[in-house]
C-alpha positions in Angstrom: 137.2 116.6 220.1 134.2 114.2 221.1 132.5 114.3 223.8 130.7 112.3 225.4 128.3 112.9 228.8 126.7 110.6 230.7 124.1 111.4 233.1 121.7 109.8 235.6 124.0 106.2 235.2 127.2 104.5 234.7 129.0 104.8 231.3 128.0 101.3 229.7 125.3 100.1 231.2 121.7 100.5 230.4 120.4 101.6 233.6 118.9 105.5 233.1 119.2 106.2 237.0 120.5 103.8 239.7 119.7 103.9 243.2 122.6 102.3 245.3 122.0 99.9 248.2 122.3 101.6 251.8 125.3 101.9 254.3 124.8 103.0 257.2 122.2 105.7 257.8 123.7 109.4 257.1 122.4 112.5 256.9 123.2 113.0 253.3 120.5 112.5 250.5 120.4 113.1 247.0 122.6 112.6 244.1 126.4 112.4 244.8 128.1 113.9 241.4 131.0 112.5 240.2 133.0 113.5 237.1 134.7 110.9 235.2 137.5 111.5 232.4 137.7 108.4 230.7 139.6 106.8 227.5 136.1 106.1 226.0 138.3 106.0 222.5 141.4 105.6 221.2 143.8 103.1 222.1 143.1 103.2 225.9 139.5 102.2 225.1 139.5 98.9 226.0 141.0 98.7 229.9 138.8 101.8 230.4 136.0 99.8 229.2 137.1 97.2 231.7 137.4 99.7 234.7 133.5 100.7 233.9 132.3 97.2 234.1 134.2 96.6 237.3 132.7 99.8 239.0 129.5 99.0 237.7 129.8 95.8 239.3 130.7 97.0 243.1 127.5 99.9 242.4 125.6 96.9 241.7 126.7 94.2 244.6 127.3 97.1 247.4 127.0 100.8 246.1 127.9 103.4 248.4 126.1 105.0 251.8 123.4 106.5 251.5 123.6 108.6 248.1 122.8 107.8 244.3 125.8 108.2 242.9 125.6 109.8 239.0 128.5 110.1 236.7 129.0 113.0 234.2 131.6 111.2 232.0 134.0 112.9 229.2 136.1 111.3 226.3 139.5 112.3 226.0 139.8 109.9 223.4 143.7 108.8 225.2 144.9 112.3 224.6 146.8 114.1 227.6 146.2 117.8 226.4 142.6 116.5 225.8 142.5 114.7 229.5 143.8 118.4 231.3 141.1 120.5 229.4 138.2 118.0 230.0 139.5 117.7 233.7 139.7 121.6 234.3 136.2 121.2 233.1 134.7 118.7 234.9 136.5 120.1 238.4 135.6 123.5 238.1 132.1 122.6 238.3 130.8 123.2 241.6 128.1 120.2 241.6 130.7 117.9 241.1 132.0 116.1 244.9 134.2 113.5 243.2 136.3 113.0 240.1 137.5 109.6 238.6 140.7 109.5 236.3 139.9 106.3 234.1 142.8 106.7 231.9 146.4 106.2 231.4 149.6 107.6 233.3 150.4 110.3 230.4 146.7 111.8 230.5 146.8 111.6 234.5 150.0 113.1 234.8 148.5 116.1 232.2 145.6 116.5 235.1 147.5 116.2 238.1 149.4 119.5 237.5 145.9 121.1 238.0 144.3 119.0 240.9 144.9 121.1 243.6 143.7 124.2 241.8 140.5 123.3 241.9 140.1 121.3 245.8 138.0 118.4 244.5 139.4 115.0 245.3 140.3 113.1 242.4 140.6 109.5 242.4 143.4 108.5 239.4 144.1 105.1 237.3 147.5 105.1 236.3 150.8 103.2 237.3 153.2 105.5 237.4 155.4 106.7 240.3 155.1 110.0 240.0 151.3 110.2 240.7 151.4 109.1 244.3 154.9 110.5 244.7 155.7 113.4 245.6 151.7 113.4 246.9 149.2 116.3 245.3 146.9 117.2 248.0 143.5 116.3 246.0 144.7 113.6 244.4 144.8 109.9 245.2 146.1 106.7 242.8 145.2 103.4 242.8 147.5 101.0 241.4 150.7 100.2 242.8 153.5 102.6 241.4 156.1 101.2 238.6 158.9 100.3 240.6 156.3 97.9 243.0 155.8 96.0 240.0 159.1 96.1 238.8 160.3 95.0 242.5 158.1 92.1 242.0 159.3 91.3 238.1 162.8 91.8 239.6 162.3 88.4 242.4 160.4 86.7 240.3 163.7 86.8 237.7 166.2 85.7 240.9 164.1 83.1 242.0 164.3 81.7 238.6 168.0 82.0 238.1 167.2 84.4 235.1 170.3 86.1 233.8 169.0 88.5 231.1 165.8 90.4 230.6 164.6 92.1 227.2 162.5 94.6 227.8 159.9 95.9 225.0 158.8 99.4 226.6 156.6 102.6 225.8 157.4 106.0 225.2 154.8 107.3 227.6 154.9 108.0 230.6 154.1 104.4 232.0 156.9 102.6 229.8 159.7 105.2 230.7 159.0 104.5 234.6 159.7 100.6 233.6 162.8 101.3 232.0 164.1 103.2 234.2 162.9 101.6 237.0 164.0 97.7 235.6 167.6 99.4 235.0 168.4 100.8 238.5 167.0 97.3 239.7 168.8 95.4 237.4 172.3 94.8 239.3 170.5 94.6 242.9 168.7 91.5 241.8 171.5 89.5 239.8 170.7 90.2 236.0 171.2 92.5 232.9 168.8 94.1 229.8 169.9 92.3 227.2 168.0 94.4 225.0 165.9 97.4 225.2 163.8 98.2 222.5 160.9 101.2 222.7 158.0 101.6 220.9 155.2 104.4 220.3 151.1 103.3 222.1 149.6 104.3 218.2 152.4 101.4 216.8 150.7 99.0 214.9 153.8 97.0 214.0 156.6 95.8 216.4 158.4 93.2 214.5 161.6 95.2 214.4 161.5 95.6 217.7 160.6 91.5 218.5 163.2 90.5 216.0 166.1 92.2 218.1 164.8 91.1 220.7 164.8 87.5 219.7 168.3 88.1 218.3 169.4 89.4 221.7 168.4 85.8 222.9 166.9 87.0 226.6 165.6 84.6 229.2 162.9 86.5 229.6 161.1 89.2 227.9 158.7 92.3 229.5 156.5 94.2 227.7 155.0 97.1 229.0 152.4 97.5 226.2 148.6 97.7 226.9 145.5 98.6 225.1 146.1 98.2 221.2 149.6 98.2 221.3 149.8 95.1 224.0 146.8 92.9 221.4 149.1 93.9 218.1 152.4 93.3 219.9 151.2 89.6 220.9 149.8 88.8 217.9 153.4 89.7 216.3 155.1 87.7 218.9 153.3 84.6 218.4 153.6 85.0 214.5 157.1 85.1 214.7 157.2 82.1 216.8 159.2 83.6 219.8 159.5 80.6 222.2 161.6 83.1 224.7 158.8 83.5 227.9 156.8 86.7 228.0 155.5 88.7 230.4 153.0 91.7 230.1 152.2 94.6 232.5 149.0 93.3 234.2 147.0 96.1 232.1 147.5 94.4 229.0 145.2 91.8 229.5 141.7 92.7 228.7 138.3 91.2 227.8 139.3 93.3 224.6 142.8 91.7 224.5 140.7 87.7 224.4 138.6 88.8 221.5 141.0 90.0 219.4 143.6 87.1 219.6 141.0 84.9 218.9 139.8 83.5 221.9 141.2 82.9 226.2 143.6 79.8 224.4 144.9 81.5 222.7 147.0 83.7 225.3 147.8 80.3 227.4 151.3 80.5 229.2 151.8 84.5 228.5 152.7 86.1 232.2 151.6 89.0 233.3 152.5 91.3 236.2 149.2 91.6 238.1 147.3 92.4 241.1 146.2 89.6 243.2 142.1 90.4 242.2 143.3 88.8 238.9 144.1 85.7 239.8 141.5 82.8 239.9 142.3 80.9 242.8 143.8 80.7 246.2 142.6 84.3 247.3 141.4 84.3 251.0 139.8 86.8 253.5 137.6 90.0 251.6 139.8 89.5 248.4 138.3 86.3 247.8 135.1 87.5 248.9 135.3 90.6 246.5 136.6 88.4 243.3 133.4 85.8 244.0 131.0 88.7 243.9 132.9 90.4 240.8 133.0 87.3 239.3 129.3 86.7 239.5 128.4 90.0 238.4 129.9 90.2 235.1 129.3 86.7 234.6 133.2 86.1 233.3 136.2 85.5 234.9 137.7 89.4 235.5 140.7 90.7 234.4 143.1 93.3 235.8 141.1 96.8 235.4 137.6 95.1 236.1 139.4 94.6 239.7 140.6 97.9 239.1 137.4 99.7 238.9 135.9 97.7 241.7 138.7 99.1 243.5 138.0 102.6 242.6 134.3 101.6 244.5 136.0 100.4 247.7 137.4 103.7 247.8 134.9 106.1 246.9 131.9 103.6 249.5 134.8 104.6 252.5 135.2 107.8 251.9 131.6 108.6 251.8 131.4 106.3 255.2 133.9 108.0 256.8 132.7 112.0 255.8 130.6 114.3 255.5 130.8 114.5 251.8 131.5 117.3 250.9 134.6 117.7 248.7 137.1 118.3 251.6 135.9 116.0 253.7 135.9 113.3 251.0 139.6 114.4 250.6 140.1 113.9 254.2 138.7 110.6 254.7 140.8 109.1 251.5 143.7 110.4 252.9 142.9 108.7 256.4 142.3 104.9 254.7 145.2 102.6 255.9 145.3 99.4 254.8 141.4 99.0 253.8 140.7 95.7 252.4 140.6 95.7 249.1 140.2 93.0 245.7 143.4 93.3 244.4 144.8 94.0 248.0 145.4 96.8 250.9 144.8 100.4 250.4 146.8 102.9 252.0 147.8 106.6 251.9 149.4 109.1 254.1 149.9 112.9 253.7 153.8 112.1 251.7 152.0 109.2 249.7 148.9 108.7 247.3 150.2 105.5 245.7 147.3 103.4 247.0 148.1 99.7 246.4 151.9 98.5 247.0 154.0 95.6 245.8 152.0 93.8 248.5 149.3 93.5 246.4 151.4 92.1 243.1 152.3 89.1 241.7 153.3 87.2 238.4 150.7 84.8 237.2 150.0 83.2 234.1 147.0 82.6 231.9 145.5 79.3 231.4 142.0 79.0 229.8 141.7 82.8 230.3 142.1 82.5 233.7 145.4 84.0 235.3 147.0 81.6 238.1 150.1 82.0 240.1 153.0 81.3 237.8 155.4 78.3 238.3 
C-alpha cells in the first residue's frame, strides 16, 4: 500500500508552510493539526484533487482563526479497507485535532465504524444517507444525503412531465442508495424505472449497460458514476450516439473529466445533480460571494468538488472560532452549527442528524462551455 504524508502544507500546493489569516483573537496559537485520509490515487483521485483545490483556496482567501493549519495526508488508494486502517492510524495520533475524509461513500462508511472509538471530530465526504443518519457523535458529513439528491431529481422529472427513467448505478454504497431511493420515490412522483443497470467503479466498458438503456427508451437517464467511471461511461454514451438526455451525479464532473473527454465544450448539454456552489450565475448573498472568491483563486470555473472542499474550510473555520480548539470543543462546536452560510448552501447539524447540507442546496443543472447553469 502506498502512503503519502504531507506535513507543513496542503496537498497539491507547493507551499512548505502556510500561516493563515487571523480571525478573532484567541488564546490558542501554534499548529492546528488535521489528519487527512484521501483517495490520492485510484478511481476517486480526480474528485479528491478537486476537493483539495477547493480547500486550499479557502485557506488562501480566509484561513481559520488564530492558528496555522498543518495537514498530514495518507492515501487510501480508493480502497475501503485501506481507508479504515489509515483512519485508525491518523485518529490514534494524539496530536491530531481534526480528521478530514476526502474519500467516497464506501470508504467513509468503513471509517465511520471506528469514529467514536478515538473521540476525534471527523468531517467526511461521501453522500450516503447512513453517513449522517443515524448520527455518530464524532463524524459529520457535508454533502446532502442521496435521498436529498434523488428528491431533487424526482421533482425535475415531475416538472418535465417525464414518465420513464433509466438508471445506471454503481454497486458501491453511494450507487445502491441512489437506486433504492429512486425505486421508493418513483411512485410518489409519477414515473417508473424503465431500466436498471448496475456497474462497478473499476469497470472500463459500459457499452452493454448503455445499449440496454437505449433499447428501453426512457425519457431521461440518470447515472451515479463518478471519477474514472464517469469519464469512461460518458465517452461511450457519446460514441454510441445516444440522444436520450443524461443526468450525472454531481461528483461525476471534475476538472479531470473535462480534460479526459476533450474539453469543456464536448460536455455541452450534460446535466448533473449538483449543489448551488457549482452554478456559474444567479448566486446571491454569501454563496455568490464565496463563488466569486473561489473562481478568482482557482483561475477557472469551479466544479462540484471544488465547492465541497471550500465548505470543509467554512466548517473548520466556524468550529475553531466557536471552540477552544480541543477535540471535544471542535466536536461540540460543529454539532451546534445551524444554517451556517456555505458556498453550496446552508450547513446544519443536530445530535440526531449529522448530514450537513440538504435538498435546499441541490439543483439540476446543465453544462454550457464548461459552466453549470440551471437546467431547463
